[in-house]
mmCIF file of the N, C-alpha and C atoms, coordinates in Angstrom:
data_MODEL
# 
_entry.id   MODEL 
# 
loop_
_atom_site.group_PDB 
_atom_site.id 
_atom_site.type_symbol 
_atom_site.label_atom_id 
_atom_site.label_alt_id 
_atom_site.label_comp_id 
_atom_site.label_asym_id 
_atom_site.label_entity_id 
_atom_site.label_seq_id 
_atom_site.pdbx_PDB_ins_code 
_atom_site.Cartn_x 
_atom_site.Cartn_y 
_atom_site.Cartn_z 
_atom_site.occupancy 
_atom_site.B_iso_or_equiv 
_atom_site.pdbx_formal_charge 
_atom_site.auth_seq_id 
_atom_site.auth_comp_id 
_atom_site.auth_asym_id 
_atom_site.auth_atom_id 
_atom_site.pdbx_PDB_model_num 
ATOM 1  N N  . LEU A 1 1  ? -17.573 5.603   11.822  1.00 0.00 ? 1  LEU A N  1 
ATOM 2  C CA . LEU A 1 1  ? -16.171 5.976   10.876  1.00 0.00 ? 1  LEU A CA 1 
ATOM 3  C C  . LEU A 1 1  ? -16.694 7.201   10.156  1.00 0.00 ? 1  LEU A C  1 
ATOM 4  N N  . SER A 1 2  ? -15.694 8.135   10.217  1.00 0.00 ? 2  SER A N  1 
ATOM 5  C CA . SER A 1 2  ? -16.163 9.037   9.134   1.00 0.00 ? 2  SER A CA 1 
ATOM 6  C C  . SER A 1 2  ? -15.652 8.859   7.659   1.00 0.00 ? 2  SER A C  1 
ATOM 7  N N  . ILE A 1 3  ? -15.804 9.416   6.681   1.00 0.00 ? 3  ILE A N  1 
ATOM 8  C CA . ILE A 1 3  ? -15.531 9.056   5.228   1.00 0.00 ? 3  ILE A CA 1 
ATOM 9  C C  . ILE A 1 3  ? -14.105 9.305   5.225   1.00 0.00 ? 3  ILE A C  1 
ATOM 10 N N  . ASP A 1 4  ? -13.475 10.253  5.900   1.00 0.00 ? 4  ASP A N  1 
ATOM 11 C CA . ASP A 1 4  ? -12.163 10.389  5.775   1.00 0.00 ? 4  ASP A CA 1 
ATOM 12 C C  . ASP A 1 4  ? -11.418 9.760   6.333   1.00 0.00 ? 4  ASP A C  1 
ATOM 13 N N  . GLU A 1 5  ? -12.006 8.967   7.577   1.00 0.00 ? 5  GLU A N  1 
ATOM 14 C CA . GLU A 1 5  ? -10.964 8.192   8.131   1.00 0.00 ? 5  GLU A CA 1 
ATOM 15 C C  . GLU A 1 5  ? -11.129 6.712   7.425   1.00 0.00 ? 5  GLU A C  1 
ATOM 16 N N  . LEU A 1 6  ? -12.377 6.481   6.680   1.00 0.00 ? 6  LEU A N  1 
ATOM 17 C CA . LEU A 1 6  ? -12.453 5.221   6.003   1.00 0.00 ? 6  LEU A CA 1 
ATOM 18 C C  . LEU A 1 6  ? -11.419 5.271   4.617   1.00 0.00 ? 6  LEU A C  1 
ATOM 19 N N  . SER A 1 7  ? -11.390 6.528   4.157   1.00 0.00 ? 7  SER A N  1 
ATOM 20 C CA . SER A 1 7  ? -10.429 6.473   2.726   1.00 0.00 ? 7  SER A CA 1 
ATOM 21 C C  . SER A 1 7  ? -9.163  6.663   2.798   1.00 0.00 ? 7  SER A C  1 
ATOM 22 N N  . ARG A 1 8  ? -8.725  7.101   4.145   1.00 0.00 ? 8  ARG A N  1 
ATOM 23 C CA . ARG A 1 8  ? -7.411  7.385   4.730   1.00 0.00 ? 8  ARG A CA 1 
ATOM 24 C C  . ARG A 1 8  ? -7.084  5.818   5.007   1.00 0.00 ? 8  ARG A C  1 
ATOM 25 N N  . LYS A 1 9  ? -7.545  4.949   5.415   1.00 0.00 ? 9  LYS A N  1 
ATOM 26 C CA . LYS A 1 9  ? -7.076  3.568   5.824   1.00 0.00 ? 9  LYS A CA 1 
ATOM 27 C C  . LYS A 1 9  ? -6.941  3.281   4.471   1.00 0.00 ? 9  LYS A C  1 
ATOM 28 N N  . LYS A 1 10 ? -7.980  3.111   3.440   1.00 0.00 ? 10 LYS A N  1 
ATOM 29 C CA . LYS A 1 10 ? -7.825  2.619   2.077   1.00 0.00 ? 10 LYS A CA 1 
ATOM 30 C C  . LYS A 1 10 ? -6.869  2.784   1.251   1.00 0.00 ? 10 LYS A C  1 
ATOM 31 N N  . LEU A 1 11 ? -6.448  4.390   1.770   1.00 0.00 ? 11 LEU A N  1 
ATOM 32 C CA . LEU A 1 11 ? -5.034  4.922   1.201   1.00 0.00 ? 11 LEU A CA 1 
ATOM 33 C C  . LEU A 1 11 ? -3.772  4.283   1.541   1.00 0.00 ? 11 LEU A C  1 
ATOM 34 N N  . ASP A 1 12 ? -3.884  4.089   3.083   1.00 0.00 ? 12 ASP A N  1 
ATOM 35 C CA . ASP A 1 12 ? -2.838  3.562   3.547   1.00 0.00 ? 12 ASP A CA 1 
ATOM 36 C C  . ASP A 1 12 ? -2.489  2.082   3.179   1.00 0.00 ? 12 ASP A C  1 
ATOM 37 N N  . LEU A 1 13 ? -3.580  1.062   3.037   1.00 0.00 ? 13 LEU A N  1 
ATOM 38 C CA . LEU A 1 13 ? -3.399  -0.073  2.533   1.00 0.00 ? 13 LEU A CA 1 
ATOM 39 C C  . LEU A 1 13 ? -2.909  -0.101  1.330   1.00 0.00 ? 13 LEU A C  1 
ATOM 40 N N  . THR A 1 14 ? -3.513  0.657   0.099   1.00 0.00 ? 14 THR A N  1 
ATOM 41 C CA . THR A 1 14 ? -3.013  0.641   -1.056  1.00 0.00 ? 14 THR A CA 1 
ATOM 42 C C  . THR A 1 14 ? -1.187  1.140   -0.845  1.00 0.00 ? 14 THR A C  1 
ATOM 43 N N  . ALA A 1 15 ? -1.292  1.941   -0.148  1.00 0.00 ? 15 ALA A N  1 
ATOM 44 C CA . ALA A 1 15 ? 0.190   2.587   -0.348  1.00 0.00 ? 15 ALA A CA 1 
ATOM 45 C C  . ALA A 1 15 ? 1.243   1.222   0.161   1.00 0.00 ? 15 ALA A C  1 
ATOM 46 N N  . GLU A 1 16 ? 0.684   0.373   1.368   1.00 0.00 ? 16 GLU A N  1 
ATOM 47 C CA . GLU A 1 16 ? 1.217   -0.636  1.979   1.00 0.00 ? 16 GLU A CA 1 
ATOM 48 C C  . GLU A 1 16 ? 1.491   -1.968  1.002   1.00 0.00 ? 16 GLU A C  1 
ATOM 49 N N  . GLU A 1 17 ? 0.403   -1.656  0.053   1.00 0.00 ? 17 GLU A N  1 
ATOM 50 C CA . GLU A 1 17 ? 0.420   -2.866  -1.018  1.00 0.00 ? 17 GLU A CA 1 
ATOM 51 C C  . GLU A 1 17 ? 1.500   -2.768  -2.076  1.00 0.00 ? 17 GLU A C  1 
ATOM 52 N N  . LEU A 1 18 ? 1.467   -1.236  -2.409  1.00 0.00 ? 18 LEU A N  1 
ATOM 53 C CA . LEU A 1 18 ? 2.422   -0.802  -3.199  1.00 0.00 ? 18 LEU A CA 1 
ATOM 54 C C  . LEU A 1 18 ? 3.938   -1.199  -3.155  1.00 0.00 ? 18 LEU A C  1 
ATOM 55 N N  . THR A 1 19 ? 3.981   -0.513  -1.974  1.00 0.00 ? 19 THR A N  1 
ATOM 56 C CA . THR A 1 19 ? 5.456   -0.728  -1.233  1.00 0.00 ? 19 THR A CA 1 
ATOM 57 C C  . THR A 1 19 ? 5.841   -2.259  -0.982  1.00 0.00 ? 19 THR A C  1 
ATOM 58 N N  . GLU A 1 20 ? 5.120   -3.091  -0.984  1.00 0.00 ? 20 GLU A N  1 
ATOM 59 C CA . GLU A 1 20 ? 5.453   -4.669  -0.676  1.00 0.00 ? 20 GLU A CA 1 
ATOM 60 C C  . GLU A 1 20 ? 5.657   -5.238  -2.294  1.00 0.00 ? 20 GLU A C  1 
ATOM 61 N N  . GLU A 1 21 ? 4.648   -4.835  -2.997  1.00 0.00 ? 21 GLU A N  1 
ATOM 62 C CA . GLU A 1 21 ? 4.743   -5.263  -4.577  1.00 0.00 ? 21 GLU A CA 1 
ATOM 63 C C  . GLU A 1 21 ? 6.419   -4.735  -5.160  1.00 0.00 ? 21 GLU A C  1 
ATOM 64 N N  . LYS A 1 22 ? 6.575   -3.281  -4.791  1.00 0.00 ? 22 LYS A N  1 
ATOM 65 C CA . LYS A 1 22 ? 7.968   -2.838  -5.054  1.00 0.00 ? 22 LYS A CA 1 
ATOM 66 C C  . LYS A 1 22 ? 9.168   -3.620  -4.691  1.00 0.00 ? 22 LYS A C  1 
ATOM 67 N N  . ALA A 1 23 ? 8.971   -3.960  -3.571  1.00 0.00 ? 23 ALA A N  1 
ATOM 68 C CA . ALA A 1 23 ? 9.937   -4.741  -2.699  1.00 0.00 ? 23 ALA A CA 1 
ATOM 69 C C  . ALA A 1 23 ? 10.148  -6.071  -3.406  1.00 0.00 ? 23 ALA A C  1 
ATOM 70 N N  . LEU A 1 24 ? 9.063   -6.973  -3.619  1.00 0.00 ? 24 LEU A N  1 
ATOM 71 C CA . LEU A 1 24 ? 8.885   -8.149  -4.386  1.00 0.00 ? 24 LEU A CA 1 
ATOM 72 C C  . LEU A 1 24 ? 9.859   -7.924  -5.575  1.00 0.00 ? 24 LEU A C  1 
ATOM 73 N N  . ALA A 1 25 ? 9.109   -6.996  -6.468  1.00 0.00 ? 25 ALA A N  1 
ATOM 74 C CA . ALA A 1 25 ? 9.766   -6.958  -7.719  1.00 0.00 ? 25 ALA A CA 1 
ATOM 75 C C  . ALA A 1 25 ? 11.344  -6.326  -7.636  1.00 0.00 ? 25 ALA A C  1 
ATOM 76 N N  . TYR A 1 26 ? 12.016  -6.061  -6.866  1.00 0.00 ? 26 TYR A N  1 
ATOM 77 C CA . TYR A 1 26 ? 13.306  -5.543  -6.670  1.00 0.00 ? 26 TYR A CA 1 
ATOM 78 C C  . TYR A 1 26 ? 14.242  -6.672  -5.956  1.00 0.00 ? 26 TYR A C  1 
ATOM 79 N N  . SER A 1 27 ? 13.654  -7.648  -5.411  1.00 0.00 ? 27 SER A N  1 
ATOM 80 C CA . SER A 1 27 ? 14.098  -8.617  -4.895  1.00 0.00 ? 27 SER A CA 1 
ATOM 81 C C  . SER A 1 27 ? 14.352  -9.693  -5.787  1.00 0.00 ? 27 SER A C  1 
ATOM 82 N N  . CYS A 1 28 ? 13.413  -9.644  -6.726  1.00 0.00 ? 28 CYS A N  1 
ATOM 83 C CA . CYS A 1 28 ? 13.140  -10.882 -8.045  1.00 0.00 ? 28 CYS A CA 1 
ATOM 84 C C  . CYS A 1 28 ? 14.476  -9.878  -9.095  1.00 0.00 ? 28 CYS A C  1 
ATOM 85 N N  . LEU A 1 29 ? 14.459  -8.803  -9.191  1.00 0.00 ? 29 LEU A N  1 
ATOM 86 C CA . LEU A 1 29 ? 15.211  -8.465  -10.061 1.00 0.00 ? 29 LEU A CA 1 
ATOM 87 C C  . LEU A 1 29 ? 16.904  -8.621  -9.689  1.00 0.00 ? 29 LEU A C  1 
ATOM 88 N N  . SER A 1 30 ? 17.076  -8.385  -8.604  1.00 0.00 ? 30 SER A N  1 
ATOM 89 C CA . SER A 1 30 ? 18.256  -8.398  -8.129  1.00 0.00 ? 30 SER A CA 1 
ATOM 90 C C  . SER A 1 30 ? 19.304  -10.034 -7.954  1.00 0.00 ? 30 SER A C  1 
# 
């Protein structure tokens, strides 16, 4: 694994988590 691949996977994970948290927050608000 190159550093680029590793950091890209970490960024993808973070983005997914943020999206899930946003969806959760929206469903709680509505």
